[in-house]
N, C-alpha and C positions, 0 to 999 in steps of 0.2 A: 686508719684501717687501709690496708693495701688492696691491690686488685685481686679479683676472684681468679683462682686457678681453674681454667676450663679445659677439659679434655674433649676434643672433637674426634669422634670415632667414625671412620670411613671404611668401606670395603676395599677401595683401591683409589689410585689417581687416574683411572680410566676416564675417557672423554664423555661422561654422562653429566646431564644438567644438575642432578641432585648433588653430586660430589662437588661440582664447581660452585654451587650456591653456598654450601657450607664452608668451603675454603675461602670464598670471598668474604663471608662474615668474619672468619678467623683473622684474615689478613687486614681487613679494614677497621676492625673494632678498636676503640680507644684503649691504649695500653694502660692508662690510669684506672680503667675499670675492669679489664680482664687480662690475664697472662695466659695466652693460649698454648696448647700443645696438640699435636696430631697423633692419633693412634690409627694405624692403617694395617689392614690384613695383608694386602698385596701391594707393595710399593711401586709397582709398575704403572705407567700411564702418563699422558702428557700434562695433566693438571699439576704435577709436582712443581712446575715452573711458576705457578701462581703464588707460591708461598715466599714471603720475605725470609731473610736469613735468621731473623730473631725468633722464629717459631720452631721449636724442636719437633722432630718426627720420630716416633717409635714404630718400627715395622715388626709385625708379627711373623712375616714370611710364610703366610698360609694363603691358600686359594679359596677354601670353602669355610663357611661360617661354623659348621659343626666341628671342624678340626681346630677352631680358634678359641674355644671357650676358656680353657685353662690358661692359655697364654694371654688372653684378653684380661682375665681376672688378675693375673700377676702384674700386667702392665699398669692397670688402673690402681692397684695397691701401691705400686712403686711411685707412680706420679702423684698419688694422694690429692686428687682434685677436689675443689669445692662443688664443681658442677661437671656433669657429663652430658654431652650433646651428641646424638647419633642421627643418621638419616638412612632412609630406605627400609621398608617394612620388615623384611626378614632379619636384617641386622638389628633393627630396633627391638624386635622380640628377643633376640639373643642377649642384648644388653640388659633389658628389663628382667630377663630370667636370672641374671647374675646379681641383681640388686640385693637379695637377702644375704649374699656372701661378701658384701662390701660394706664399709662403714656406713652406719645409718644416717650420718650427717650429710652425706653426699646427695645432692639433688640431681635427678635424672630428667632430661628433656629429650623428647624424640621429635623428629621432623618427618612428617609424612609427605613425600613428594609426589605421590601418584594416587590413583583411585584404587584402594585395596581390593575391592570386590572383583576387579578385572585381572588381578595378579595371578589367581589360580583358576585355570579353566576346567580342570577335572573335578567332578562333584566331591570326591573324597578329600582332595586337597583343599577345596573351597570350604568344606565343613571344618576341617582342622584349622584353617586360617582364621575363620570366624571365631572359633572357640579360643584360639590363642590370643587374638586381639582383645576379646572380651575380658579375658583373665589377666593378661599382662599389661595392657595399656592403662589399666587402673593404677598400676604401680608408678606410673610416670608422675613427676611433679608438674609437668605440663606437656601438651602436645601442640606442636607448631605446624600449621598448614599454610600454604602459599595462596589459597583461594577459599572463598566462603563455601563453594560447592563441596570441597573435600571435607570441611568441618561438618557440614550437614550429613554427609555420608557416614563419617566416623560415628557421629551421634546416633543416627537412625539405624544403621546396619550393624554396628559393632559395640554399641552401648557406651561409648566414651563420654564421660560426664561433660556437660557443656562448660562448666567452670574451669575445666582443664585445658580447653581449646583456645588458641590464640592465632589470629590471622597475621602473618608477617609476609609481605610480598617479596618476591625474588628481587635481589638487587642487581642493577646494571651500572657498571662503571663507564659512564658515557665517554669521558675523556680518553681513557685507555682504549676503549672499543673503537672510537672514531680515529684515533691515531693509528691503530692496527689496520684500518680499512684503506689506508692510503699507501700506494696508489690503488684506485679502484680497478676491479677486473670485470670486464664485460665480454661475453661471447660475441665475436664479430657477426654481422648480418643485419638485415633490414627489419625483421619482424620483432615482436615482443620477446623479451628475455626474462625467463623465470628461474627462480632458485628454490630448492627445498633442502632442508638440513636435518639430519637426525640419524640415529642407528637404523640399519637396514633390518627391521623386524616387522612382524605382523602388526604390532601396535601402531606404527607410524603411517601405515596406509599407502605406501608408495606404489603398491600393486594397483590399487584403484586409481591413483593419480595417473599412472601410465596409460591405463585404459581410456581415461578421459582425454589425455593429451593427444592420443592418436587421432581423435576426432577434430582437433584444432587446426588452425592455419598452418600450411606447410612451411612457412618461413619463420615460425616461432621456434624457440629453443628452450630447453630445460637442463639445468645442472643440478644433480642430486649429490650433495656432499654428505659423506658418512660411510661407515662400513658396518658389517654385522652378518649374522647367519643367513639372512635372506638374499645375500648378493647373488648366488647362482640362480635362484628363482626369478629375481628381478631382471638379471641379464638375459635369461631365457625369454621372459615376457617382452623385454625391449626388442629382442631379435624377432619374435613371432609377430609383433605389431609393426615391424619395419620402421623402428624408431632409432636405429643406431646412428643415423646422421643428424638426429635432432636432440637426442638425450645423451648427455655426458654424465658418467658416474666415476669421477676420479678418486673416490675414497675419502678418508678423513683428511681434512685440510686445516692446518693451523691458521691460515689466513682466510677462513670462511667469511669473515667480516668484509673483506674486499669484494668477494663474489656477491654478497647480499647488497652491498652498497651500489654495485653496478647493475643490479637487476631492476626490472620494471615492477616486479612484485615478488614477495615471498609466498609460497604455497604451503599450506598446512593441512594435509588430508588425514590427520591422525584419527584412529578409531577411539582412542581415549588418551588423556593427558592429565597432568596435574595443572601446573601453570607453565605454559610453554615458553621457556627462556628465549628460544629462537625468534618468537614473535616480538618479544620485548626488545631484543637486540636489533631486529629489523626496524622497529619504530625509532630507536635511538639513532639509526643511520638514515632515517627519513624515507625508508622503503615501505610502501603500503603492503598490507597483508590480506590474503584471501584464505579463509579458514573454514573447516567443517565445524558446525556448532558443537559437536560432541567432543571437541578437543579441550576438555577440562575447563579451566578457568578462562578460556579465550573470550567468553562472553563478558566477563568482568573487566578484561583488558579493553574490549570494545566500548564498554560503558564509559571508561575513563579517558580513552584516547580522543584526539580531535576528530571532527566529522570527516568521514571518508578514509580515515587511516586504516581501519580494519573492516573488511567485508565478510560477514558470516553468510555462507552459502551451502545449502544441502548438496551432498555429493550427487553428481549426475548432471542433468541439464542446467540447473541453477549455478553450479560451480563452473561448468564449462562456459556459461554465459558471462560470468564475472571475469574469467580469464580473457574472453573475446573482447570485452570492453576496455581492456588495458591498452593504452596507446604507447608505442615504443618511445623511449626517451633516452637517447644515448648520452647519459650524463658524463660530464668531464670533471665534476667536482662533487664533494659530498653535499647531499641535500640537508636542509635544516632538520634538527631532531624533532620527532613527534612523540617522544616518550613522556607519559604522564609523570608528575612529580612523585607520585606514590611509589614508583619503582626506581627512582634515582637512588644512588648509592647511600648518601648520607641519611635519607629518610628511612630506607629499609634497615640499615644497620642500627640506627637509633631504636627502631621498633623491636628489632631482634634482642638487643640488650635489655630492653624493658621486659620482653617476654620471658627471658631466663633470669630475671631479677638480679642483673649484674650492675 
């Protein structure tokens, strides 16, 4: 019996953590067990480079999910997979809506990367989302979550049966990440150097990070890596708080690992998360993490990480105090990894293959 044909469905190759995780699973999985193919709505984005040459890519050439349904059905019929795996809630719902129109033998697995109840802020949208999840997620052969807290939410809030849920931690390719972090990059200066990484959106909480950082030591510095719709708001706040000399916002950086490796701590002020990849990558680079407790599965990472590697601190005085206790360490070489084995590449990929029965 040959490898299972697996179609991984993504919205794009944009720089999001959910897309990167699924591409890592596809690239690293044992080819004797699965033969992967990628179906992507929009082929743009930097994560295209993560794929090895042996994985075919089918581009639908669309920007919005609602414009992609017929093309997606045709692509899946043409690929004729044994298994379909998708990620991100809205795309998962679309894929599961197509299930009655595709061969019954295909097994569908969806990966929920974030907390669904925070995805829709308006009451009408929230009610529609809850109804759609309750009806469509039952069609999935399995629902993969990166942290236990997401599984509990899906079961309690959206009625996903417990026997369909599987926790598969996000994978980190330590060797590749640490190679990409050399040479390390550190902002010049005497004080503590901090870094934050993520899309510039309300979810990531960089607005409240800037407010706290303005109260910190004048010789400390912060680099925020990422781009997104909140850039004008954050740049205005940086200006109003007189932080332009202490806070750098260079945009999306392919070599973010070098900045994280050179920092004294990674700051994670998110209002909500799934399982924050950036925290895992910081640990793999030996950089400690200061995080808000509401940042999704960060508490589960803290449970597994070595003592002192992850500090959970409520936003405000407690978070500011944690930053103030960081001693500057102008590192010249990579620190030893602090990544727990549960998130190492081989462990996570093996658990993923078990979860999709491949």
